[in-house]
C-alpha positions as CSV (number, residue, x, y, z in Angstrom):
1,M,-3.0,-8.7,-1.2
2,C,-6.8,-9.7,-0.9
3,G,-8.8,-9.4,2.2
4,I,-9.6,-11.2,5.1
5,V,-12.4,-10.5,7.8
6,G,-13.6,-12.5,10.4
7,Y,-16.3,-12.8,13.3
8,I,-17.3,-14.8,15.9
9,G,-19.1,-13.3,19.2
10,R,-23.0,-13.3,20.2
11,R,-24.1,-10.8,17.5
12,Q,-24.9,-12.8,13.8
13,A,-21.8,-12.7,11.6
14,Y,-22.9,-12.4,8.1
15,P,-23.4,-8.7,8.3
16,V,-20.7,-7.7,10.2
17,L,-18.4,-9.7,7.5
18,I,-20.4,-8.3,4.4
19,K,-19.6,-4.7,5.8
20,G,-16.0,-5.9,6.6
21,L,-15.7,-7.3,2.7
22,H,-16.6,-3.8,1.7
23,R,-13.9,-2.0,3.9
24,L,-11.5,-4.2,2.4
25,E,-12.1,-3.6,-1.3
26,Y,-9.6,-1.3,-2.3
27,R,-6.9,-4.1,-1.5
28,G,-8.2,-5.2,-4.9
29,Y,-9.8,-8.2,-5.8
30,D,-11.7,-10.4,-8.4
31,S,-14.5,-12.2,-6.3
32,A,-15.6,-12.7,-2.5
33,G,-17.4,-15.2,-0.6
34,V,-17.9,-16.4,2.9
35,A,-18.2,-19.3,5.3
36,L,-20.4,-19.5,8.1
37,I,-21.0,-21.9,10.7
38,S,-25.1,-22.0,10.8
39,A,-27.4,-21.8,13.9
40,G,-28.3,-25.1,12.9
41,G,-24.3,-26.6,12.9
42,S,-24.5,-26.7,9.3
43,L,-21.0,-25.0,7.0
44,N,-22.3,-23.0,4.4
45,V,-20.4,-21.3,2.1
46,Y,-21.3,-18.3,-0.4
47,K,-19.0,-16.5,-3.3
48,S,-18.9,-15.1,-6.2
49,Q,-16.9,-13.4,-9.2
50,G,-16.9,-10.0,-9.2
51,K,-17.8,-7.4,-6.6
52,V,-19.1,-8.0,-3.4
53,S,-22.6,-6.9,-4.1
54,D,-22.4,-9.8,-6.6
55,L,-21.7,-12.0,-3.5
56,E,-24.9,-10.3,-1.9
57,D,-27.1,-10.8,-4.6
58,T,-25.4,-14.4,-4.1
59,A,-26.4,-14.9,-1.1
60,Q,-30.0,-13.5,-1.0
61,N,-32.5,-15.7,0.3
62,R,-30.3,-18.2,1.7
63,D,-29.2,-19.4,5.3
64,L,-27.5,-16.8,6.7
65,T,-27.5,-17.7,10.2
66,G,-24.9,-18.4,12.8
67,C,-22.6,-16.2,15.1
68,I,-19.1,-17.4,13.5
69,G,-17.8,-16.5,9.9
70,I,-15.1,-15.8,7.8
71,G,-14.9,-13.5,4.7
72,H,-12.6,-13.3,1.8
73,T,-11.8,-11.1,-1.2
74,R,-9.4,-12.6,-3.9
75,W,-6.9,-11.1,-5.6
76,A,-6.0,-14.1,-8.2
77,T,-2.8,-15.5,-8.2
78,H,-2.9,-19.5,-8.9
79,G,-5.5,-19.8,-10.5
80,E,-7.4,-17.7,-12.9
81,P,-10.3,-15.9,-11.5
82,G,-13.8,-16.7,-11.3
83,F,-16.4,-18.5,-8.9
84,R,-13.8,-22.3,-9.3
85,N,-10.7,-20.4,-7.8
86,A,-13.1,-18.4,-4.9
87,H,-12.6,-18.2,-1.5
88,P,-13.5,-20.2,0.8
89,H,-12.3,-23.1,-0.1
90,L,-13.5,-26.7,1.6
91,S,-11.6,-29.8,2.5
92,Q,-12.7,-32.9,0.9
93,S,-15.4,-33.8,3.6
94,G,-17.0,-30.5,3.1
95,R,-16.4,-30.4,7.5
96,L,-13.3,-27.7,7.2
97,A,-13.1,-23.7,5.4
98,I,-10.1,-21.7,4.9
99,V,-9.5,-18.0,3.6
100,H,-6.1,-17.1,2.7
101,N,-3.9,-14.6,1.7
102,G,-0.3,-15.4,0.5
103,I,1.5,-17.6,-1.9
104,I,2.3,-21.5,-0.6
105,E,5.0,-22.1,-2.6
106,N,5.2,-25.4,-2.0
107,Y,2.0,-26.4,-3.0
108,A,2.2,-28.8,-6.2
109,S,4.5,-31.1,-4.1
110,L,1.7,-31.4,-1.2
111,R,-0.9,-31.4,-4.3
112,E,0.5,-34.0,-5.5
113,M,1.0,-35.8,-2.2
114,L,-2.5,-35.2,-1.1
115,I,-3.6,-36.4,-4.6
116,G,-1.7,-40.0,-4.0
117,Q,-3.7,-40.6,-1.0
118,G,-6.7,-40.0,-2.9
119,R,-7.8,-36.3,-1.7
120,T,-9.6,-34.7,-4.9
121,F,-9.4,-30.8,-5.6
122,N,-11.9,-28.8,-7.0
123,S,-10.1,-25.7,-8.1
124,D,-6.9,-25.0,-9.3
125,T,-5.7,-22.5,-6.0
126,D,-2.3,-23.0,-3.6
127,T,-5.2,-22.3,-0.9
128,E,-7.1,-25.3,-1.5
129,V,-3.7,-27.4,-0.3
130,V,-3.6,-26.1,2.8
131,V,-7.2,-26.9,3.9
132,Q,-7.1,-30.4,2.3
133,L,-3.7,-31.0,4.5
134,I,-5.2,-29.6,7.1
135,E,-8.0,-32.3,6.9
136,Y,-5.3,-35.3,6.1
137,I,-3.8,-34.5,9.3
138,Q,-6.7,-34.8,10.9
139,E,-8.1,-37.8,10.2
140,K,-4.5,-39.4,9.3
141,D,-3.1,-38.8,12.8
142,G,-6.0,-37.8,14.5
143,L,-4.9,-34.5,15.7
144,S,-7.5,-31.9,17.1
145,F,-8.6,-28.9,14.7
146,V,-5.9,-26.5,16.5
147,A,-3.2,-29.0,16.2
148,S,-3.8,-29.8,12.9
149,V,-3.7,-26.6,11.7
150,Q,-0.5,-26.0,13.5
151,R,1.2,-29.1,12.0
152,A,0.3,-28.3,8.3
153,L,1.5,-24.8,8.7
154,Q,4.8,-26.5,10.0
155,M,4.8,-28.3,6.6
156,V,3.7,-25.6,4.3
157,Q,6.4,-22.9,2.6
158,G,6.1,-19.6,1.6
159,A,3.5,-16.8,3.0
160,Y,0.3,-16.4,4.2
161,A,-2.4,-15.4,6.3
162,V,-5.2,-18.1,7.4
163,A,-8.2,-18.4,8.7
164,V,-9.9,-21.6,9.0
165,L,-13.6,-22.9,10.5
166,D,-14.4,-26.8,11.3
167,M,-17.8,-27.4,11.9
168,R,-17.7,-29.8,14.7
169,Q,-16.1,-27.2,16.5
170,P,-18.8,-24.0,15.8
171,D,-17.3,-22.2,18.6
172,T,-13.8,-21.9,17.2
173,I,-11.6,-19.9,14.3
174,V,-8.0,-20.9,13.8
175,A,-6.2,-18.1,12.2
176,A,-2.1,-17.7,11.3
177,R,-0.3,-15.5,9.8
178,K,3.4,-15.1,8.1
179,G,4.5,-12.9,5.7
180,S,1.3,-11.4,5.4
181,P,-0.8,-9.0,7.5
182,L,-3.5,-10.5,9.9
183,V,-4.7,-8.5,13.0
184,V,-7.4,-9.6,16.0
185,G,-9.7,-6.9,17.2
186,V,-11.1,-7.8,21.0
187,G,-14.3,-6.3,21.7
188,D,-17.0,-6.6,24.0
189,D,-17.6,-10.6,24.2
190,E,-16.3,-10.3,20.8
191,L,-13.6,-11.1,18.4
192,F,-12.7,-9.9,15.0
193,L,-10.3,-11.0,12.7
194,G,-8.7,-8.9,9.6
195,S,-6.1,-7.9,6.7
196,D,-5.9,-4.8,8.5
197,A,-7.6,-2.4,11.3
198,S,-10.2,-0.9,8.4
199,P,-13.1,-3.9,9.1
200,I,-12.6,-3.6,12.7
201,V,-12.8,0.1,13.9
202,E,-16.3,0.6,13.6
203,Y,-16.5,-2.1,16.8
204,T,-13.7,-1.8,18.5
205,D,-10.4,0.6,19.2
206,R,-8.5,-2.3,20.5
207,V,-6.3,-4.7,18.4
208,I,-3.6,-7.3,18.6
209,Y,-1.3,-7.6,15.5
210,L,0.2,-10.9,15.1
211,D,3.8,-11.7,14.2
212,D,5.2,-13.4,11.9
213,E,4.9,-17.3,12.3
214,D,2.0,-16.6,15.3
215,M,-1.2,-18.5,15.5
216,V,-4.2,-17.1,17.3
217,V,-7.6,-19.3,18.3
218,L,-10.4,-17.4,19.4
219,R,-13.3,-18.6,20.7
220,Q,-17.0,-17.9,21.3
221,D,-17.0,-16.8,24.8
222,A,-14.1,-14.0,23.6
223,A,-11.2,-15.9,24.6
224,I,-7.6,-16.0,22.5
225,T,-5.0,-18.2,22.9
226,L,-2.0,-16.5,21.3
227,M,0.6,-19.3,20.9
228,T,3.5,-20.2,17.1
229,V,2.2,-22.4,14.9
230,R,5.0,-24.7,16.6
231,G,3.1,-24.3,20.0
232,E,4.8,-21.8,22.2
233,R,2.6,-20.1,24.0
234,K,2.4,-15.9,23.8
235,T,0.6,-12.9,25.7
236,P,-1.3,-11.2,23.4
237,Q,-0.3,-7.4,23.2
238,I,-3.6,-5.7,22.9
239,Q,-3.3,-1.8,21.5
240,Q,-5.3,1.0,20.4
241,V,-6.1,2.2,16.8
242,T,-7.2,6.0,16.5
243,M,-8.6,5.1,12.8
244,D,-12.1,7.0,12.5
245,V,-14.8,5.6,10.8
246,S,-15.3,8.7,9.1
247,Q,-11.8,8.4,7.2
248,L,-13.2,5.5,5.7
249,E,-16.1,6.9,4.2
250,K,-16.4,9.2,0.5
251,G,-17.7,12.1,2.7
252,G,-19.4,13.1,-0.3
253,Y,-16.9,13.0,-2.7
254,D,-17.1,10.7,-6.1
255,H,-14.2,8.6,-5.3
256,F,-11.9,7.9,-2.6
257,M,-8.8,9.1,-5.0
258,L,-10.4,12.6,-4.9
259,K,-11.6,12.9,-1.7
260,E,-7.6,12.1,-0.8
261,I,-6.2,14.2,-3.3
262,C,-8.3,17.0,-1.6
263,E,-7.1,16.0,1.9
264,Q,-4.0,17.0,1.3
265,P,-3.9,20.6,3.2
266,Q,-4.5,18.6,6.2
267,S,-2.9,15.4,5.9
268,L,-0.1,17.1,5.3
269,R,0.3,19.4,8.1
270,S,-0.8,16.4,10.4
271,C,2.2,14.9,9.3
272,L,4.5,17.7,9.5
273,Q,3.1,18.5,12.8
274,S,4.4,14.5,13.8
275,V,7.5,14.6,12.2
276,R,8.6,17.7,13.6
277,Q,7.9,16.6,17.1
278,T,9.7,13.1,16.0
279,L,13.1,14.9,14.6
280,I,13.4,17.7,16.5
281,G,11.9,16.2,20.1
282,P,12.9,14.2,22.9
283,D,13.0,11.0,20.8
284,A,15.0,12.5,17.8
285,E,18.2,10.7,19.2
286,R,16.8,7.3,18.2
287,V,16.9,8.1,14.6
288,F,19.8,10.5,14.3
289,S,21.6,8.0,16.6
290,L,21.0,5.2,13.7
291,L,21.9,8.3,11.4
292,Q,25.3,10.0,12.2
293,N,27.6,7.7,11.4
294,A,25.9,6.8,8.3
295,N,28.5,6.0,5.2
296,R,25.6,5.5,2.9
297,V,22.1,5.6,2.5
298,I,20.0,2.8,0.5
299,I,16.5,3.5,0.1
300,T,14.4,0.8,-1.1
301,A,11.0,0.9,-2.0
302,C,8.1,-0.1,-4.7
303,G,6.4,1.7,-6.7
304,T,5.0,5.2,-5.4
305,S,7.3,5.0,-2.5
306,W,10.2,4.0,-4.5
307,H,9.4,7.6,-6.6
308,A,9.4,9.4,-3.4
309,G,13.1,7.8,-2.6
310,L,14.2,9.3,-5.5
311,V,12.9,12.5,-4.4
312,A,14.7,11.9,-1.2
313,K,18.0,11.0,-2.9
314,Y,18.0,14.8,-4.1
315,A,17.4,16.6,-0.7
316,I,19.5,14.2,1.3
317,E,22.8,14.0,-0.7
318,R,22.1,18.0,-1.2
319,M,22.0,18.6,2.7
320,T,23.9,16.2,3.9
321,R,26.7,15.4,1.6
322,V,26.5,11.1,2.1
323,P,25.9,9.1,-0.6
324,V,22.4,7.7,-1.7
325,E,20.9,5.1,-3.3
326,V,17.5,4.1,-4.3
327,D,16.6,0.9,-5.0
328,Y,13.4,-1.1,-6.4
329,A,13.0,-4.0,-3.2
330,S,12.5,-6.4,-5.1
331,E,15.7,-6.0,-7.0
332,F,17.2,-5.3,-3.9
333,R,16.6,-8.3,-2.2
334,Y,17.8,-10.5,-5.2
335,R,20.6,-9.2,-6.5
336,Q,23.3,-10.1,-3.7
337,P,24.1,-6.1,-3.0
338,V,26.9,-4.9,-1.3
339,I,25.9,-3.9,1.9
340,N,28.4,-2.8,5.1
341,P,27.9,-2.1,8.3
342,G,28.2,1.5,8.2
343,D,25.1,1.5,5.5
344,V,21.8,2.8,6.6
345,V,18.7,1.3,4.9
346,I,15.4,3.5,4.4
347,A,12.4,1.1,3.9
348,V,9.6,3.7,2.5
349,S,6.3,2.1,1.9
350,Q,2.4,3.6,2.8
351,S,0.7,0.3,4.4
352,G,4.0,-1.0,6.0
353,E,3.4,-4.4,4.7
354,T,4.9,-4.6,1.1
355,A,6.2,-7.8,0.8
356,D,9.4,-7.1,-1.6
357,T,10.2,-4.2,1.2
358,L,10.0,-6.4,4.1
359,A,12.2,-9.0,2.7
360,A,14.7,-6.5,1.6
361,I,15.5,-4.9,5.4
362,G,15.5,-8.7,6.9
363,M,18.3,-9.1,4.3
364,A,20.0,-5.7,5.1
365,K,19.4,-6.2,9.0
366,E,21.2,-9.6,8.2
367,Q,24.1,-8.1,6.9
368,G,25.1,-5.8,9.4
369,A,23.0,-2.5,7.9
370,G,20.4,0.0,10.5
371,V,16.6,0.0,9.3
372,L,14.8,3.2,9.5
373,S,11.2,3.2,7.9
374,V,9.2,5.8,7.1
375,C,5.4,4.2,7.4
376,N,1.9,5.1,7.3
377,V,0.2,2.9,9.2
378,I,0.9,2.2,12.8
379,G,1.9,-1.1,14.1
380,S,2.0,-2.3,10.5
381,S,5.4,-5.2,10.2
382,I,7.7,-2.8,8.4
383,P,8.2,-0.4,11.1
384,R,7.9,-3.3,13.8
385,T,10.5,-4.8,12.1
386,S,12.9,-1.9,12.0
387,D,15.3,0.0,14.4
388,C,13.6,2.8,14.5
389,V,10.2,4.7,12.6
390,I,8.9,8.2,11.8
391,Y,5.2,7.7,10.5
392,T,3.9,10.3,8.2
393,M,0.7,10.2,10.1
394,A,-1.6,10.8,6.8
395,G,-4.1,8.6,8.0
396,P,-5.7,5.8,6.0
397,E,-5.3,5.8,2.2
398,I,-8.2,3.5,0.5
399,G,-7.4,4.7,-3.1
400,V,-5.2,2.3,-4.9
401,A,-3.8,5.3,-6.5
402,S,-1.5,6.9,-4.0
403,T,-1.9,10.4,-3.6
404,K,-1.4,11.9,-0.1
405,A,0.8,9.1,0.8
406,F,3.3,10.6,-1.6
407,T,2.8,14.0,-0.4
408,A,3.6,12.5,3.4
409,Q,6.7,10.5,2.3
410,V,8.4,13.2,0.6
411,A,7.9,15.7,3.1
412,V,8.8,13.0,5.8
413,L,12.2,12.5,4.0
414,T,12.7,16.0,3.1
415,M,12.5,17.1,6.7
416,L,15.1,14.2,7.7
417,A,17.1,15.8,5.1
418,L,17.1,18.8,6.4
419,V,17.0,18.4,10.4
420,W,20.2,15.8,9.8
421,G,22.4,18.5,7.3
422,H,21.6,21.2,10.2
423,R,22.8,18.7,12.9
424,K,25.9,17.9,10.8
425,G,26.6,21.4,10.0
426,T,26.2,20.9,6.0
427,V,22.8,23.2,6.1
428,G,23.4,26.5,7.7
429,E,21.2,28.1,10.1
430,A,19.7,30.8,7.3
431,E,18.4,28.0,5.0
432,Y,17.2,26.1,8.0
433,T,15.1,28.6,9.2
434,A,14.2,29.6,5.6
435,L,13.6,26.3,4.6
436,M,11.7,24.7,7.8
437,Q,9.0,27.9,7.4
438,Q,8.2,27.3,4.0
439,L,7.5,23.4,4.6
440,D,4.6,25.3,7.3
441,T,3.4,26.9,4.6
442,L,2.8,23.8,2.0
443,P,-0.2,22.5,3.2
444,D,-2.1,26.1,2.6
445,K,-0.4,26.1,-1.1
446,I,-1.8,22.6,-1.7
447,G,-5.1,23.9,-1.1
448,R,-4.4,27.0,-3.6
449,I,-3.5,24.3,-5.8
450,I,-6.7,22.0,-5.3
451,A,-8.7,25.2,-5.7
452,Q,-8.0,24.9,-9.2
453,K,-9.5,21.7,-10.0
454,E,-12.1,23.0,-12.9
455,T,-8.3,24.4,-14.9
456,V,-7.0,21.1,-14.8
457,R,-10.0,19.3,-15.1
458,K,-10.1,21.1,-18.6
459,M,-6.7,20.5,-19.4
460,A,-7.5,16.1,-18.6
461,Q,-9.9,16.4,-21.7
462,T,-7.4,17.1,-24.5
463,L,-5.4,13.6,-22.3
464,S,-8.5,11.5,-22.2
465,F,-8.0,11.1,-25.9
466,A,-4.5,9.9,-26.0
467,P,-3.2,6.4,-27.0
468,S,0.3,7.7,-25.1
469,C,1.9,10.5,-22.8
470,L,5.4,11.6,-22.1
471,Y,6.1,13.1,-18.6
472,I,9.5,15.1,-18.5
473,G,10.8,17.0,-15.7
474,R,14.3,17.5,-14.3
475,G,16.6,17.7,-10.8
476,C,14.4,16.3,-8.2
477,N,10.9,17.3,-10.4
478,Y,12.3,14.2,-12.7
479,P,10.7,11.8,-9.8
480,V,7.4,13.8,-10.0
481,A,7.4,13.5,-13.4
482,L,7.8,9.2,-13.1
483,E,4.9,9.8,-10.4
484,G,2.6,11.8,-12.8
485,A,3.2,9.0,-15.7
486,L,2.7,5.8,-13.1
487,K,-0.7,7.8,-12.0
488,L,-2.3,8.1,-15.4
489,K,-1.2,4.7,-16.1
490,E,-2.6,3.0,-13.1
491,I,-6.3,4.7,-13.4
492,S,-6.9,5.0,-17.4
493,Y,-5.3,2.5,-18.5
494,I,-3.2,5.4,-20.9
495,H,0.6,4.4,-21.3
496,A,2.9,7.1,-20.1
497,E,6.5,7.1,-19.3
498,G,8.8,9.2,-17.3
499,Y,11.7,10.7,-18.4
500,P,14.6,13.1,-17.7
501,A,14.1,16.3,-19.9
502,A,17.4,16.6,-21.3
503,E,17.0,12.4,-22.1
504,M,14.6,13.5,-24.7
505,K,17.5,14.1,-27.5
506,H,18.7,10.1,-26.7
507,G,15.5,8.2,-28.0
508,P,11.9,9.4,-26.9
509,I,12.1,12.1,-29.0
510,A,11.0,10.4,-31.9
511,L,7.8,9.6,-30.3
512,I,6.8,13.1,-30.6
513,S,3.8,14.1,-32.9
514,Q,0.4,15.3,-32.3
515,E,-0.4,12.8,-30.9
516,M,1.8,12.1,-28.1
517,P,0.6,15.2,-25.4
518,V,4.0,16.1,-23.1
519,V,3.2,16.7,-20.0
520,T,6.1,18.6,-18.2
521,V,7.0,19.7,-14.8
522,A,8.8,23.3,-15.4
523,T,8.6,25.2,-12.6
524,E,11.5,27.4,-11.3
525,S,14.6,25.7,-10.8
526,A,18.4,25.9,-11.4
527,V,17.6,24.4,-14.9
528,Y,14.5,26.4,-15.8
529,D,16.3,27.5,-18.6
530,K,17.4,24.0,-19.9
531,L,13.9,23.1,-19.6
532,V,12.3,25.7,-21.7
533,S,14.7,25.0,-24.3
534,N,13.6,21.3,-24.2
535,I,10.0,22.2,-24.6
536,Q,10.7,24.5,-27.8
537,E,12.3,21.4,-29.4
538,I,9.2,19.5,-28.3
539,R,7.2,22.4,-30.4
540,A,9.0,22.4,-32.9
541,R,8.4,19.0,-33.9
542,Q,4.1,19.5,-33.3
543,G,4.2,18.3,-29.9
544,R,1.6,19.2,-27.8
545,V,2.7,20.3,-24.3
546,M,0.9,20.3,-20.9
547,A,2.8,22.4,-18.1
548,V,3.1,23.1,-14.5
549,V,4.6,26.0,-14.0
550,T,5.2,28.3,-11.1
551,E,2.6,31.2,-10.7
552,G,3.8,34.1,-12.3
553,D,5.6,32.2,-15.5
554,T,5.2,33.9,-18.6
555,E,7.7,31.8,-20.9
556,V,6.8,28.4,-20.5
557,A,2.9,29.6,-20.2
558,R,3.3,30.9,-23.8
559,M,4.4,28.1,-25.1
560,A,2.0,25.4,-23.5
561,D,-0.7,24.2,-24.9
562,S,-2.1,24.4,-21.1
563,Y,-0.8,24.6,-18.3
564,V,-1.6,25.0,-14.5
565,A,0.4,27.3,-12.4
566,V,1.4,26.1,-8.5
567,P,2.7,28.8,-5.8
568,Q,6.3,29.8,-5.4
569,V,8.4,27.7,-3.5
570,A,11.9,26.5,-3.0
571,E,13.1,23.7,-5.4
572,C,13.8,21.1,-2.8
573,L,10.2,21.6,-1.8
574,S,8.6,22.0,-5.7
575,P,7.7,18.3,-6.0
576,I,5.5,18.2,-2.9
577,L,3.2,21.1,-4.8
578,N,3.8,19.5,-8.3
579,I,2.5,16.2,-8.2
580,V,-0.8,17.5,-6.9
581,P,-1.7,18.9,-10.4
582,L,-0.8,15.3,-11.5
583,Q,-2.3,13.6,-9.5
584,L,-5.4,15.9,-10.1
585,L,-4.8,15.6,-14.0
586,S,-4.9,11.7,-14.1
587,Y,-8.0,11.5,-11.7
588,Y,-10.4,13.7,-14.4
589,V,-8.9,11.3,-17.6
590,A,-10.4,8.3,-15.7
591,C,-12.9,9.8,-15.4
592,L,-13.7,11.3,-18.5
593,K,-13.1,7.8,-19.8
594,G,-15.0,5.9,-17.4
595,C,-12.7,3.8,-15.8
596,D,-12.8,2.6,-12.0
597,V,-10.7,5.1,-10.4
598,D,-10.4,3.7,-7.0
599,Q,-10.2,-0.1,-7.7
600,P,-8.2,-0.2,-10.9
601,R,-8.2,-3.7,-12.8
602,N,-5.3,-5.8,-11.6
603,L,-4.0,-3.7,-9.0
604,A,-4.1,-4.2,-5.3
605,K,-3.1,-1.2,-2.6
606,S,-1.0,-3.2,-0.6
607,V,1.6,-5.7,-2.5
608,T,1.7,-8.7,0.0
609,V,2.9,-11.1,-1.8
610,E,5.5,-11.1,-4.5
């Protein structure tokens, strides 16, 4: 969840590290730090609680020389946020420095052993155990820097991405990963490290994605040695990334979240073009050879991606008549699910690095299920672990609260259901043609919704004063209500819950009052009249109704205290449009409350630890 960046080459390392840490801020963090081997050979560590800008203030007027260094943004797991637990951590002698993402599960027993050997600890973290263990092995067994890191990583249990410096070898960075992402950037006579490609693409478009239990030794002369933590040599596979640096900038917007909401016409157009080629072009057989004999589909995901999976359940079951279950990956991996060889697991993840989802698909494959992943980040771990992948091609998403990833995921899964149903004969030719044509109109229709930003901003003024809020919808728009509520919780810290509208009478209606706004997704559908009745029940109890309606609607618009109208579209495609005003609503509420929209408290973009 935290971010790692590293540099070794001929230029000064500190500016590269600081810029890289700024690029990684979106991952979520509470402290930041760097370790540099100076031109004079000393190991200098600077760290600070708070933002990367606070680190810059701390490092000002200090020795920032040196062409090798590692940096880190920390999201607290072991040990509370603060200077004491900020990375990098030093070994007892001060010769070694480490940065680490992940969780070392056996850190307590290792720490106890090391204390018994006379080691003293200066933090509460599991990370310090690793660097102390490496030095202990060096001193006890007389092993080299590289061999000591290998031995230590064979002893730890859990997940890690680590980068280590040894001031006695000022021309070397040793890095490794297991269950947490790490990427090597290959430049001209210089090398880079990153938790993802974002801190690297400004300097090179050539990268090496490390696999689980890979270890890499980076040298000052740009030599790369790739091996496993057990010492087995591997040949590095250099890939090209297509990320544009401009995609990592706000581009004149106040926040990345607003930029990414407004990018949805473009991102969805790119997504639809790409997925059409995947599902209808020459590569389609790779996907449908996996699906054609499926007895059951299990969609596993977390957070926003889980909501996208819920929408997909409606589409896949209606269009293919194949039963679908949707599971939180964190529950699926531990509940001993019944998985049969004829099952297909669809793993949905924006980052492709979600720890629970990775573990879930690993378990599914062990039990004989086929795995199809839907992911945004090319080369990430989940696609590499899957039997086949459909990339959403939505472009980088920096804001922690996911927006364009959701619309792209729903579009991919809906088109998958449509093409699959057409191939099976459960979707007729006329319906197939009509829905494919309507899919192509969605980017422009989203543009029309975004043009109503001012209407949504005015709606947000009422909601910003509410202590709690309910979101309701029916059918395939029930998951949209869940996603809308999640967005509000994530960035404005207002308690919000999503419900199927018909469930109001089974408990939540007791909460209705003038102080409890109800956001209703009430666009045209087969159950529109039922929703109208639900709204009347809310109004009868003095509830305040904010609605998303179809253009031309008069009935719900008349009953609602405020509303935003979206273009007409087939019901099965409506979630892709209906979520957009709810994204804008949460954004403007958060702005009115003065919240940190792009970096909400306690959250991280990619949840790469349990």
